[in-house]
C-alpha positions, 0 to 999 in steps of 0.5 A: 501499500506505501508503493501505490500512495508514493506513487499518487502523490508522485503523479500529482507532482506531477501535474501541478509542476509545469515549465516555461515552454509549457505555460508558452504552448498553453498562451498559445491554445488560447490564441488558437481557442480564440481564433476557432470561437471566431470562426464559430461565430461566422459560420453561425452567422452564416447559418442565420443568414440561410435560415433567413432564406429557407424561410423566404423560400416558396413552400414547394421548396421548403415541401423538397428540402424536408423530403430529402431531410425525411431521406436522410434521417430514415438511414439514406446516404446524402448523395447516394443514388441507389439502383431501381427497386433495390431495398434500402439498407435497412428496410428489414429489421437486422439478424446479424445477431440471430445468425451470429449465435447459431454456429456458437451453439452448434460449436457448443452440442460438438463439443458436448458430442462423445470422441470417436472411439479410435487412435488418435496422434494429437500435437502439444500446443504452447499452451500445453508446454509443460504439463504433466501427461496426466494432466494433458489428458485431463485436460483434453479428455473431461470426464477421463478417469485417473484409473483409466489414464493410469492404465492406458499409460501402464500399459504404452498405449500412449506413447510420446514421439513413438515412445512409451511415456510416464503419467509424471513425464512433462510434454513438451510444445510441438511432440506428438502425443498417441493416444488410444481409444478413450472410455470417457466418464460423464462427467457429474453435475449438481442433482445427479449424485447418487446417495453415495456420491451425496456422502462423498461431497458430505465427507470432503465437506466435513474435512475442508479446513480452507476453500476457495474458487482456486484451492481447498485444504482438506484435513485428511485422516488418519487411515485415508490414503492420498491416492489409490494403489493396488486393492485400494477402493478409497482414496482422497483422489478417486473421493475428489470425482464427486467435485467435477464442474461442469467442464469436466475438470477435477480438483487435482492432488498438490503433494501426498500424505502417507496412508497413516498421517493425518492433516493438512492435504492441499488440493487445486480446484482448477488448473491455474492453481495447480500450475502456480501451486506447485511452482511453489512447492517445486522453489520451496516457497512451501512451508509444511510444519508437522507435529509427531510424538518420537521414543526417548527425548532427543539430543540437543533439542534443537536439530538439523538433520541431513542424508541421502535416501534412497527406496529399498524395494522387498518383496513384501513391502519398500522402504527408505534407507540412509544412502551414501552421496552417489549411490543410485536412485539416492536424493538429499533430504533435510529436516529441522526438529524443536523438541516442544515439550517432554513426557520424563525422558520416555515420551516426547512432542517433536515439531519438524520442518522438512526443507525437501519432500523426499518419501517416508523422510521425517519417519526415516530420520527421526528413526537415523537419530534413533528417535523413531515416531511412535506407531510408526509400522516401518521405521520404529526400530526400538528393541525391548521399548514397551508403549506406555499404557493408554496409547494407541499403537498408531502413527503419531505424525500430524501434518499440522500446518502450511503455508504457501502463497496464494496463485491470485496473491495473499498466502494460504496459512492452513492448521489442522488439529489434533486426530483423535489418536493423538489427542488422547495421548497428549490427554494422558501424558498431560502436554499443552497443545497451547504451548509455543513452537520454536520450530517457527524459527527453524531457518527455510533452507 
């Protein structure tokens, strides 16, 4: 606001200040106006004389003048002679607008027709440059389900410049995309939801922490997956199907949380918002804060964890292991932590700020410093450690807060409450959830 007010003040000064040259020009303009006024007076006198002559003419002459005047008023150009029998220019009411509306209606009707079920090749436009493959398909073919997109990509039916592509690959302008026959779902509209879909929509509303035309922040409950997997029938991405708009566009996930992690989940409701929010994560403009209950009390009570993480696959599951720089698939991961409160020496409430966003980063990092998160089925590695009575053996990790620039200006700042099992633990241990969080002062890098 100060910048704007300063600009306004400067413009006013410029308006009031005039140079000697400008004043001279003003005097010249004044003389020109006087000359124009004199010429106007002369023309007025001439018109008065011609009016007197008009009044002095014969009745027949006056009638002839009236006829010419009425012809000019009716839309005929003066001095323009028309061919015999040619109708006046605006003899009938104009139909321009009605005729223009017809092709628009026909385009709309054509867009609603089902697409041909055959292989087609399309070219990536400048507007689509940098879009992910799955987002490209969603934008081109509203109503196409997420599962159908994943299936055609996984089977290699979709090709980019003749090669297989992954759904996360980004397209470039001018690339040719081979698209197989598609099965489009009918876009959901208000009033056509089934009873089950209406319940899903209500469940999303109950989870909502913040919402506007572009952004949605959900309080994801523990146990609900963000995206589908093998044998997964209910997840957030599938639930968002009920929020498709009239154009068939579905809200898009901007980031992910582990299935057992609860808390703030950011969703973009428009393609515009998705582009800006994913860019904010990519450029690390988003700030995320997590709360966790860990075994033991970390020393020092505030610190920075910096390691490399790599995925380790097994027949049953996959975990992130601590890796060395240069290892295959290894990515750098940085986390800041701060102890907020302790329960004797057995448990500690820790606040976490991830700088990077690697899979299972917080869980792997806390296990790495020998203070694994309570209830973690993958990374809890404390031998002969007994869970205190009354605490549930569930992952005690909450995506507490997210702060990120809004796509249209300003800041989104959403906070999630403790989930039921963590609130129970806080009450049993006498931890005060409204205590000051020291992670607020942690660096951003």
